[in-house]
C-alpha positions as CSV (number, residue, x, y, z in Angstrom):
1,M,-43.9,-37.4,60.4
2,N,-47.0,-34.9,60.8
3,V,-44.7,-32.0,61.2
4,H,-44.1,-29.7,58.4
5,R,-42.1,-31.7,55.7
6,I,-41.9,-30.7,52.0
7,C,-42.8,-33.4,49.4
8,F,-40.5,-33.5,46.7
9,V,-41.9,-33.5,43.3
10,A,-41.6,-37.1,41.8
11,L,-38.9,-37.4,39.1
12,L,-39.1,-38.8,35.7
13,L,-35.9,-41.1,35.6
14,S,-33.9,-41.8,32.6
15,F,-30.6,-43.9,32.8
16,T,-27.7,-43.8,30.3
17,V,-26.2,-47.5,30.4
18,P,-22.6,-47.7,29.2
19,A,-22.2,-49.8,26.2
20,A,-20.4,-52.6,28.1
21,Y,-19.4,-53.5,31.7
22,G,-17.2,-56.3,33.0
23,R,-18.4,-59.4,34.4
24,D,-21.8,-59.5,36.3
25,W,-21.6,-61.3,40.0
26,F,-24.5,-62.3,41.7
27,V,-25.8,-62.5,45.5
28,R,-29.2,-64.0,46.3
29,P,-30.8,-65.9,49.4
30,D,-31.3,-69.0,47.2
31,G,-27.6,-69.1,46.2
32,G,-24.8,-71.4,47.7
33,T,-21.5,-71.3,49.4
34,R,-18.6,-70.0,47.6
35,Y,-16.3,-72.1,45.6
36,S,-12.7,-71.5,45.8
37,A,-9.2,-73.2,45.5
38,N,-9.5,-73.1,49.4
39,V,-13.1,-74.6,49.2
40,P,-13.1,-77.2,46.7
41,D,-16.7,-78.3,48.0
42,G,-18.1,-74.7,47.7
43,Q,-21.3,-74.7,45.9
44,C,-21.3,-71.7,43.7
45,D,-19.0,-69.5,41.5
46,G,-21.0,-66.5,42.0
47,K,-21.4,-65.8,38.2
48,A,-24.9,-66.4,37.4
49,D,-28.3,-65.1,38.7
50,A,-29.6,-68.3,39.6
51,P,-30.3,-70.5,42.8
52,Y,-27.9,-73.2,43.9
53,P,-29.4,-76.4,42.3
54,G,-29.1,-78.5,45.4
55,H,-26.3,-80.8,44.4
56,G,-22.5,-80.7,43.4
57,A,-19.8,-78.2,43.6
58,N,-18.7,-75.1,41.5
59,Q,-22.3,-74.8,40.0
60,H,-22.9,-71.6,38.0
61,C,-25.0,-69.9,40.5
62,A,-25.1,-67.0,42.7
63,F,-23.4,-66.7,46.3
64,N,-25.8,-66.7,49.1
65,D,-23.8,-64.2,51.3
66,F,-22.5,-60.7,50.2
67,R,-19.4,-61.5,52.2
68,Y,-18.1,-64.3,49.6
69,M,-17.2,-61.4,47.4
70,W,-13.9,-60.7,49.5
71,D,-13.9,-63.8,51.9
72,D,-14.3,-67.4,51.2
73,G,-15.1,-68.3,54.7
74,T,-12.3,-70.8,55.3
75,N,-11.6,-69.6,58.8
76,G,-8.0,-70.0,58.8
77,S,-7.6,-73.4,57.5
78,T,-5.0,-72.3,54.9
79,D,-1.8,-70.1,54.5
80,K,-2.2,-66.6,56.0
81,G,-4.2,-64.2,53.7
82,S,-4.9,-66.6,51.0
83,N,-8.5,-66.2,51.6
84,W,-8.9,-62.6,51.4
85,G,-9.5,-60.2,48.4
86,W,-12.2,-59.2,46.2
87,V,-13.1,-61.9,43.6
88,I,-14.4,-59.1,41.2
89,A,-12.3,-57.0,38.9
90,G,-12.4,-53.3,38.4
91,G,-15.5,-52.5,36.3
92,D,-17.4,-55.7,37.2
93,T,-21.0,-55.3,38.6
94,V,-22.2,-57.1,41.9
95,V,-25.9,-57.6,42.2
96,I,-27.0,-58.1,45.7
97,R,-30.5,-59.5,45.8
98,G,-30.4,-60.8,49.5
99,C,-28.6,-63.2,51.6
100,H,-29.1,-66.4,53.6
101,P,-27.9,-66.5,57.1
102,S,-25.7,-69.6,58.1
103,S,-27.1,-72.2,60.7
104,H,-24.5,-70.5,63.1
105,Q,-25.5,-66.7,62.7
106,K,-27.0,-65.0,65.8
107,N,-29.7,-62.6,65.4
108,P,-30.4,-63.5,61.6
109,S,-32.6,-61.5,59.4
110,E,-33.0,-63.0,55.9
111,P,-33.1,-61.8,53.4
112,H,-30.9,-59.1,54.8
113,C,-27.0,-59.4,54.5
114,R,-25.0,-59.2,57.8
115,I,-21.3,-57.5,57.3
116,G,-18.7,-58.3,60.2
117,W,-19.0,-61.2,62.3
118,D,-22.0,-63.6,62.6
119,D,-21.8,-63.7,66.4
120,N,-19.7,-62.5,69.3
121,S,-17.8,-65.5,70.3
122,G,-14.7,-65.1,68.2
123,N,-13.1,-66.6,65.0
124,S,-14.4,-70.3,65.0
125,T,-15.6,-72.9,62.5
126,G,-19.3,-71.1,63.1
127,N,-17.8,-67.5,62.6
128,P,-15.2,-67.8,60.0
129,W,-15.3,-64.3,58.6
130,C,-12.0,-62.1,58.6
131,W,-9.8,-64.8,60.0
132,Y,-6.9,-63.9,58.3
133,A,-7.7,-60.5,56.8
134,P,-4.6,-58.1,56.9
135,G,-4.4,-54.8,59.0
136,N,-7.7,-54.5,61.3
137,Y,-9.7,-56.5,59.2
138,G,-9.1,-59.8,61.3
139,S,-10.9,-58.3,64.4
140,N,-14.6,-57.8,64.8
141,F,-14.4,-54.1,64.6
142,G,-12.6,-54.5,61.5
143,C,-14.4,-57.0,59.8
144,Y,-15.8,-55.3,56.7
145,N,-14.8,-55.1,53.1
146,P,-11.2,-54.5,52.0
147,P,-11.0,-51.4,49.3
148,I,-13.1,-52.0,46.2
149,P,-11.5,-52.5,43.0
150,P,-11.7,-49.3,41.1
151,G,-13.4,-48.8,37.6
152,T,-12.9,-46.4,35.2
153,A,-15.1,-43.5,34.2
154,A,-16.5,-45.2,31.3
155,Q,-16.8,-48.5,33.1
156,P,-17.4,-48.1,36.7
157,T,-17.3,-50.9,39.5
158,R,-21.0,-51.2,40.2
159,L,-22.7,-52.5,43.4
160,L,-26.2,-52.9,43.1
161,G,-29.2,-53.9,44.8
162,G,-31.5,-56.0,42.9
163,C,-33.9,-53.2,42.1
164,A,-31.3,-51.2,40.1
165,Y,-30.4,-54.3,38.0
166,G,-32.0,-54.5,34.6
167,T,-35.3,-52.8,34.4
168,Y,-34.6,-50.2,37.1
169,R,-37.5,-50.1,39.9
170,C,-35.8,-48.7,42.9
171,H,-38.2,-46.8,45.2
172,P,-36.9,-43.5,46.2
173,V,-36.3,-42.5,49.7
174,S,-37.0,-38.9,50.6
175,S,-38.5,-38.9,54.0
176,Y,-39.0,-41.2,57.1
177,P,-40.9,-43.5,57.4
178,Y,-39.5,-45.5,54.5
179,T,-42.6,-47.6,54.2
180,N,-42.3,-48.7,50.5
181,G,-38.9,-49.9,50.3
182,N,-37.4,-52.5,47.9
183,L,-33.8,-51.7,48.5
184,T,-31.5,-54.3,49.4
185,Q,-30.4,-54.1,53.0
186,L,-26.7,-54.5,54.2
187,F,-26.6,-54.2,58.1
188,G,-23.5,-54.4,60.4
189,G,-23.0,-55.9,63.5
190,F,-21.1,-57.1,66.5
191,G,-18.8,-54.0,66.9
192,T,-17.9,-53.8,63.2
193,Q,-16.9,-50.0,62.4
194,I,-18.1,-49.7,58.9
195,V,-20.8,-51.7,56.7
196,L,-19.5,-50.3,53.4
197,N,-16.0,-49.4,52.8
198,L,-15.5,-47.0,50.0
199,S,-11.9,-45.9,51.0
200,S,-9.1,-46.0,48.4
201,T,-11.2,-46.5,45.6
202,H,-12.6,-44.5,42.8
203,D,-15.0,-44.9,39.8
204,V,-17.5,-46.8,41.8
205,D,-21.3,-46.5,41.6
206,V,-23.6,-47.7,44.7
207,D,-27.1,-48.2,43.4
208,G,-30.4,-49.4,45.3
209,L,-28.8,-50.3,48.9
210,E,-30.2,-49.7,52.2
211,I,-27.2,-49.6,54.7
212,T,-27.9,-49.8,58.5
213,E,-27.6,-51.9,61.9
214,H,-29.9,-53.7,63.9
215,N,-29.2,-52.2,67.3
216,G,-31.7,-50.1,69.4
217,Q,-30.0,-51.9,72.6
218,C,-27.0,-49.4,73.4
219,T,-25.5,-46.0,72.6
220,Q,-22.0,-45.2,71.5
221,Y,-22.1,-41.2,71.8
222,G,-24.2,-39.4,74.6
223,S,-24.3,-39.5,78.2
224,P,-26.0,-41.0,80.2
225,A,-26.1,-43.8,77.6
226,Y,-29.6,-45.0,76.9
227,P,-30.1,-48.0,77.2
228,K,-26.8,-48.6,77.8
229,G,-23.3,-48.0,76.7
230,C,-22.0,-50.3,73.7
231,T,-19.3,-52.5,74.1
232,S,-17.3,-54.2,71.3
233,S,-15.2,-56.7,73.4
234,I,-15.4,-60.3,72.8
235,P,-17.0,-62.3,74.0
236,K,-19.7,-59.6,75.2
237,A,-19.8,-57.4,72.0
238,D,-23.2,-55.9,71.3
239,D,-24.6,-56.3,68.1
240,F,-24.1,-52.7,66.6
241,S,-22.2,-51.0,64.1
242,N,-20.6,-47.4,64.2
243,N,-20.2,-46.2,60.6
244,G,-22.5,-46.8,57.5
245,I,-20.2,-45.7,54.9
246,R,-16.3,-45.1,55.0
247,T,-14.5,-42.7,52.7
248,D,-11.1,-41.1,52.7
249,E,-8.8,-38.8,50.9
250,K,-8.6,-41.2,47.9
251,T,-12.4,-41.7,47.5
252,A,-13.2,-40.2,44.2
253,Q,-15.7,-40.5,41.3
254,V,-18.3,-42.3,43.6
255,K,-21.8,-42.3,42.7
256,L,-24.6,-43.0,45.4
257,Q,-28.2,-43.2,44.1
258,D,-31.2,-44.6,45.9
259,V,-29.3,-45.3,49.0
260,Y,-30.8,-45.2,52.7
261,V,-28.2,-44.9,55.5
262,H,-29.7,-44.9,59.1
263,G,-29.5,-46.1,62.6
264,F,-25.6,-46.2,63.1
265,T,-24.3,-45.4,66.6
266,A,-21.8,-42.9,65.1
267,N,-22.0,-41.7,61.6
268,G,-24.1,-42.4,58.4
269,L,-21.0,-41.5,56.3
270,Y,-17.6,-41.1,57.7
271,G,-14.4,-39.5,56.2
272,P,-13.0,-37.0,53.8
273,I,-13.3,-37.4,50.2
274,G,-10.6,-37.2,47.3
275,G,-12.6,-36.1,44.2
276,P,-16.2,-35.6,43.0
277,I,-18.8,-37.3,44.8
278,T,-22.5,-37.5,43.3
279,M,-25.3,-38.2,45.5
280,T,-29.0,-38.7,44.1
281,R,-31.8,-39.7,46.1
282,V,-30.0,-40.4,49.3
283,F,-31.3,-40.6,52.9
284,V,-29.1,-40.3,55.9
285,G,-30.8,-40.1,59.2
286,F,-30.9,-41.0,62.8
287,N,-27.2,-41.9,63.3
288,G,-26.1,-41.2,67.0
289,F,-23.1,-39.0,66.0
290,A,-23.5,-37.0,62.6
291,G,-25.0,-37.5,59.1
292,W,-21.8,-37.2,57.2
293,N,-18.7,-36.6,59.4
294,F,-15.8,-35.5,57.1
295,N,-13.3,-35.4,60.0
296,D,-11.5,-38.5,60.6
297,P,-9.3,-38.9,63.5
298,S,-6.0,-37.9,61.7
299,N,-7.6,-34.7,60.7
300,T,-7.1,-35.6,57.1
301,P,-8.0,-32.8,54.5
302,D,-10.1,-33.4,51.4
303,A,-7.8,-33.5,48.2
304,P,-7.8,-30.7,46.0
305,G,-10.5,-30.7,43.6
306,S,-13.0,-32.5,45.8
307,S,-16.7,-31.9,45.3
308,I,-20.0,-32.9,46.2
309,T,-23.3,-32.8,43.7
310,A,-26.2,-33.7,45.8
311,S,-29.8,-33.9,44.6
312,Y,-33.0,-35.1,46.5
313,V,-30.6,-35.6,49.6
314,T,-32.2,-35.7,53.0
315,M,-30.4,-35.6,56.4
316,E,-32.9,-36.0,59.4
317,G,-32.7,-36.9,63.0
318,N,-28.7,-37.1,63.4
319,G,-27.7,-37.0,67.0
320,C,-30.4,-39.4,67.7
321,T,-30.0,-43.2,68.5
322,E,-32.5,-45.1,66.4
323,Q,-35.2,-47.6,67.8
324,F,-34.7,-51.1,66.7
325,P,-37.1,-52.7,65.7
326,V,-38.2,-49.7,64.0
327,P,-41.8,-49.2,64.7
328,N,-44.3,-47.5,62.1
329,V,-43.6,-44.0,63.6
330,Q,-42.6,-40.7,61.8
331,F,-39.6,-39.8,64.2
332,P,-38.0,-43.1,65.5
333,A,-35.5,-41.7,67.9
334,L,-34.8,-43.9,70.9
335,A,-32.7,-41.0,72.6
336,C,-31.2,-37.8,71.2
337,Y,-27.9,-36.1,72.4
338,D,-26.3,-32.9,71.8
339,D,-22.9,-31.3,72.6
340,N,-23.8,-30.6,76.0
341,S,-24.7,-34.3,76.8
342,N,-21.5,-35.7,74.9
343,G,-23.1,-36.1,71.7
344,F,-23.0,-34.1,68.6
345,G,-25.4,-33.9,66.0
346,D,-24.5,-32.1,62.8
347,A,-26.1,-33.2,59.5
348,W,-23.3,-32.1,57.2
349,S,-20.2,-31.9,59.5
350,G,-17.4,-30.2,57.4
351,Q,-14.8,-29.7,60.6
352,D,-11.6,-28.7,58.6
353,T,-13.1,-29.5,55.2
354,A,-12.3,-27.4,52.1
355,L,-14.3,-28.3,49.0
356,A,-13.8,-26.9,45.3
357,S,-17.6,-26.9,44.9
358,F,-20.7,-28.1,46.6
359,T,-24.0,-28.4,44.8
360,C,-27.1,-29.2,46.7
361,D,-30.6,-29.2,44.7
362,H,-33.7,-30.4,46.5
363,C,-31.8,-31.2,49.7
364,A,-33.6,-31.4,53.1
365,N,-31.9,-31.0,56.6
366,L,-34.4,-31.7,59.0
367,Y,-34.4,-31.7,63.1
368,N,-30.8,-32.7,63.6
369,T,-29.3,-32.1,67.2
370,K,-26.6,-29.5,66.0
371,D,-26.2,-27.6,62.6
372,G,-28.0,-28.4,59.4
373,F,-25.7,-27.4,56.8
374,I,-22.6,-27.3,57.0
375,G,-21.1,-27.3,60.4
376,P,-18.9,-25.5,61.3
377,H,-17.6,-23.2,58.6
378,A,-16.4,-25.4,55.9
379,Q,-14.6,-23.6,53.2
380,I,-16.2,-23.8,49.7
381,H,-14.8,-22.2,46.6
382,S,-18.4,-22.8,44.6
383,L,-21.6,-23.1,46.5
384,K,-25.0,-23.5,45.0
385,I,-28.1,-24.3,47.1
386,T,-31.3,-24.3,45.2
387,N,-34.9,-25.8,45.8
388,S,-33.9,-26.9,49.3
389,E,-35.0,-26.6,52.8
390,S,-33.6,-26.4,56.3
391,I,-36.1,-26.8,59.4
392,G,-35.9,-27.5,63.2
393,N,-32.3,-27.9,63.3
394,M,-30.7,-27.2,66.9
395,G,-27.9,-25.0,65.9
396,Q,-27.5,-23.1,62.7
397,Q,-30.1,-24.1,59.9
398,W,-27.5,-22.9,57.3
399,K,-23.4,-22.4,58.0
400,W,-20.4,-22.3,55.6
401,G,-17.4,-20.6,54.7
402,A,-15.8,-19.3,51.5
403,A,-12.6,-18.9,49.8
404,P,-11.3,-15.6,48.3
405,G,-12.7,-15.5,44.9
406,S,-15.6,-17.6,45.6
407,T,-19.1,-17.9,44.5
408,V,-22.3,-18.6,46.4
409,V,-25.8,-18.9,44.9
410,F,-28.8,-19.6,47.4
411,E,-31.9,-19.5,45.4
412,N,-35.6,-20.7,45.7
413,N,-35.1,-22.4,49.2
414,L,-37.3,-22.6,52.4
415,T,-35.9,-22.0,55.8
416,I,-37.4,-22.3,59.5
417,G,-35.5,-21.1,62.1
418,D,-37.2,-23.1,64.7
419,C,-34.0,-24.2,66.8
420,G,-36.1,-25.1,70.0
421,R,-38.5,-27.3,67.9
422,M,-37.0,-30.4,69.6
423,S,-37.7,-29.2,73.3
424,E,-41.1,-30.0,72.6
425,A,-42.9,-33.5,71.8
426,M,-42.6,-34.5,68.3
427,P,-45.4,-36.3,66.5
428,G,-44.5,-40.1,66.2
429,A,-41.6,-39.9,68.5
430,A,-41.2,-41.9,71.6
431,P,-42.0,-40.1,74.9
432,G,-38.6,-38.7,76.4
433,F,-36.5,-39.0,73.3
434,N,-35.5,-35.3,74.1
435,R,-34.6,-35.8,77.8
436,H,-30.9,-35.3,77.2
437,L,-31.0,-32.3,74.8
438,S,-30.4,-28.8,76.3
439,D,-28.3,-26.9,73.9
440,Y,-31.1,-25.2,71.8
441,C,-30.3,-22.3,69.4
442,R,-26.4,-22.8,70.1
443,A,-24.0,-20.5,69.0
444,A,-26.1,-17.2,69.7
445,G,-29.1,-18.7,67.7
446,D,-28.2,-17.6,64.3
447,I,-30.6,-19.0,61.5
448,F,-27.5,-18.3,58.9
449,S,-24.1,-18.1,60.0
450,F,-21.3,-17.8,57.4
451,Y,-18.4,-15.8,56.2
452,T,-17.5,-14.7,53.1
453,A,-13.8,-13.7,51.7
454,P,-12.1,-11.0,49.6
455,D,-13.4,-10.7,45.7
456,S,-16.1,-13.4,46.5
457,K,-19.7,-13.1,45.4
458,V,-22.7,-14.0,47.2
459,L,-26.5,-14.0,45.8
460,F,-29.6,-14.7,47.8
461,A,-32.5,-14.5,45.6
462,N,-36.3,-15.9,45.8
463,N,-35.9,-17.4,49.4
464,T,-38.5,-17.4,52.0
465,M,-37.3,-17.6,55.6
466,T,-39.1,-17.5,58.9
467,G,-38.1,-18.3,62.6
468,D,-38.0,-17.1,66.2
469,S,-34.1,-17.2,66.6
470,A,-32.2,-14.5,68.0
471,T,-30.9,-13.4,64.5
472,M,-31.4,-14.3,61.0
473,F,-28.1,-13.5,59.3
474,D,-24.8,-13.5,61.3
475,L,-22.4,-12.3,58.6
476,S,-18.5,-12.1,58.6
477,C,-15.5,-12.0,56.6
478,H,-12.1,-14.1,56.4
479,P,-9.5,-12.8,56.8
480,A,-10.9,-10.1,59.1
481,R,-11.8,-6.9,57.7
482,A,-10.8,-7.5,54.2
483,C,-14.4,-8.0,52.3
484,A,-14.4,-4.6,50.9
485,S,-14.0,-6.4,47.2
486,A,-16.6,-8.8,48.1
487,S,-20.3,-8.4,46.8
488,M,-23.4,-9.7,48.8
489,T,-26.9,-9.3,47.0
490,F,-30.0,-10.0,48.4
491,R,-33.0,-9.9,45.9
492,N,-36.8,-11.3,46.2
493,N,-36.5,-12.7,49.6
494,I,-39.0,-12.7,52.0
495,V,-37.8,-12.7,55.9
496,L,-40.6,-13.1,58.6
497,G,-39.9,-12.8,62.3
498,Y,-41.6,-14.1,65.3
499,V,-41.0,-13.9,69.0
500,S,-40.0,-17.2,70.4
501,P,-42.7,-18.7,72.8
502,R,-39.7,-20.1,74.9
503,G,-39.1,-17.0,77.0
504,T,-36.0,-15.9,75.1
505,G,-36.2,-12.3,75.6
506,G,-39.7,-11.5,74.3
507,R,-38.2,-9.6,71.0
508,P,-38.4,-10.7,67.2
509,P,-35.2,-11.3,65.7
510,G,-32.7,-9.3,64.3
511,L,-32.1,-9.3,60.4
512,F,-28.3,-8.7,59.9
513,Y,-25.6,-9.1,62.3
514,F,-22.2,-7.8,60.8
515,S,-19.5,-9.7,62.9
516,D,-17.1,-8.0,60.6
517,P,-17.6,-4.4,59.4
518,S,-16.2,-4.9,55.9
519,V,-19.2,-7.0,54.8
520,K,-21.8,-5.0,53.2
521,V,-25.1,-6.1,51.9
522,D,-27.2,-4.7,48.8
523,S,-31.2,-5.5,49.1
524,D,-33.7,-4.9,46.7
525,H,-37.2,-6.2,46.0
526,D,-37.0,-8.0,49.4
527,L,-39.9,-8.3,52.0
528,F,-38.9,-7.9,55.8
529,F,-41.6,-8.2,58.7
530,D,-41.7,-8.4,62.3
531,L,-37.7,-7.9,62.6
532,R,-36.0,-5.8,65.5
533,S,-34.3,-3.6,63.0
534,R,-35.9,-1.0,60.4
535,P,-34.5,-2.8,57.3
536,C,-36.6,-0.7,54.7
537,S,-35.1,2.5,56.0
538,A,-31.8,1.2,57.0
539,L,-30.9,-0.7,53.6
540,G,-32.4,1.9,51.2
541,G,-33.1,-0.7,48.3
542,A,-35.2,-0.5,45.6
543,G,-38.6,-2.1,45.9
544,L,-38.3,-3.0,49.5
545,I,-41.4,-4.0,51.6
546,C,-41.9,-3.9,55.2
547,D,-45.2,-5.5,55.7
548,S,-46.8,-8.9,56.4
549,P,-46.3,-11.4,53.6
550,A,-49.9,-12.6,54.4
551,F,-49.0,-16.3,53.7
552,V,-52.0,-18.7,53.8
553,N,-53.0,-19.3,57.3
554,Q,-49.8,-17.2,58.7
555,P,-49.8,-17.4,62.5
556,V,-49.9,-14.0,64.1
557,R,-47.8,-15.1,67.2
558,L,-46.3,-18.4,68.3
559,T,-47.9,-20.1,71.3
560,S,-45.5,-23.4,70.7
561,E,-42.7,-24.2,68.4
562,S,-45.1,-26.8,67.0
563,D,-47.1,-23.8,65.2
564,F,-44.2,-24.0,62.6
565,D,-45.1,-27.7,61.9
566,H,-47.6,-27.1,58.9
567,F,-46.4,-23.5,57.8
568,D,-47.8,-22.9,54.6
569,F,-45.2,-20.7,52.5
570,H,-47.7,-20.0,49.8
571,P,-48.8,-16.1,50.0
572,Q,-52.4,-15.3,49.4
573,N,-53.3,-13.5,46.4
574,R,-53.6,-10.2,48.3
575,S,-50.1,-10.4,49.5
576,P,-47.7,-7.6,48.8
577,A,-44.9,-10.0,47.7
578,V,-47.1,-11.2,44.5
579,G,-45.9,-9.8,41.5
580,H,-43.4,-7.4,43.1
581,G,-40.3,-9.5,42.5
582,Q,-37.6,-8.9,40.0
583,S,-36.9,-11.6,37.3
584,V,-33.6,-13.4,38.2
585,S,-31.6,-15.4,35.5
586,G,-32.1,-19.3,35.7
587,I,-35.3,-19.0,38.1
588,T,-38.1,-20.0,36.1
589,L,-40.1,-22.2,38.7
590,D,-40.8,-21.6,42.3
591,F,-39.8,-24.3,45.1
592,F,-42.8,-26.5,44.1
593,G,-42.1,-26.4,40.4
594,A,-45.0,-23.8,39.5
595,P,-44.1,-21.5,36.8
596,R,-42.6,-18.2,37.6
597,P,-44.5,-15.1,36.0
598,N,-42.8,-11.9,34.8
599,P,-42.4,-10.1,37.3
600,P,-42.3,-13.0,39.6
601,S,-43.5,-12.9,43.3
602,I,-41.0,-12.2,46.0
603,G,-40.0,-15.5,48.0
604,A,-39.6,-19.0,47.1
605,V,-43.1,-19.8,46.4
606,E,-45.8,-18.3,44.1
607,P,-49.6,-18.3,45.2
608,H,-52.0,-20.7,44.7
609,R,-53.5,-20.6,40.9
């Protein structure tokens, strides 16, 4: 979109391939049907990266449908359950190059791979999937893959798009629109709850996949529903899917790389986790309820030792129903909803989540209809956020909680607290996309809202923050009045306030609101400007500056929330921030990758050289 967006620096990719994997399996549009004991006339064994030769059964060739990996499509003609279960073993690799729809499939989209039923007629010869699957899998809403056979740390099970197999050539997804895509697409429909089920498994790599639905016709969350509410009732089920990826408290040692999850009526990712999760170059956007909703209906907690390591992960437009077909626009929201209109809109939604660690490097939280990261106050023992940005979310741009003895490191990040941005037209968005939004700047309009804990340590260093919200930092303690032993250090930060053009009181933001009096802040070498308080005299730290940061083309005042869209975070050479910072261990580059001199500039960005 044309609004402010940071383009991440391209990565030089290197991959370490383990010495050996298990068997390779293949799915491709020119493959054949699956051979099995139940289907003796099945065409292919799925064990070769080759097309069906056109004659014979049980040929050494690829399957033509990803669902054949766990369902042979015998539509109930054999004993109950005999056709259900993965053909692969733990440690095997499945290469998905694409699929070929059967002649019975409704709304086909070759070479994309449909997950769920082929139509909304119920189980039949023309709709054979999940006929005798156990549990919920036999219904249309439960017609998704059973738990994936787990691998090991040395030999994980791998689900690969064609671009990720052999010579790696997947195109990363960092922003919308994703117009240069070569990821293999899996799409859910006719009421299936999940497209890719990662629950009850571990040591699984997912690489080079686009996970979506082809909907644009109904809404599951939000009222009034636009264009209409979704139904999963047979035979009138709409062609939609609720969730992209499902996790649970047993999901561990899972890696997602070059994965694009978008367009679901509910969540991009859904469920708690049971161990380490790694996300590299992942985009999760335009899902009707949330980006990643960790809270399942049973309020299942994450397992001890759960962690997330995220790099180059973007969460955008969650809380919005995505258009389909997706036109070539920059913000493809059909309709957006917030918690005033029976929607939601968190990007990362922790709920009652407690994580051992969360590392986010080059993450982006953009224009979600509730909180950017991580609502509500998810308790994290070790949190590190670097080289990341949060902009235009309707709630808090940053939010988290802390455990006793925890550490928080927040370095080299950019933040724009324009929580009313989506009240205005967005470049590339459909007219009226925001007609059901009203809860702008929810929860008092804080840009940051987090609590610390006894014996915890918080470091904010070399960040740049601007906005027109009511308060920059809402600081608290849990348990109450117990943070005398906690430390909170602010160093080399720029905080620039603006009066909101939305008529919210005519005052610039406050800097710190101490919800708990036991929280104390030590500040040095920070630059504060246009804030209600008088921080230079009130804080009294070394090297504090209360003058304009003199950014390039810095707006004097706001006439519209869109004035933030092209905000240039580079200070001019004459800026008082240039060369007046203090070196911080580990920060050798600025947000854009430019070298930091000694002494560095205050803020996340050095001036143009």
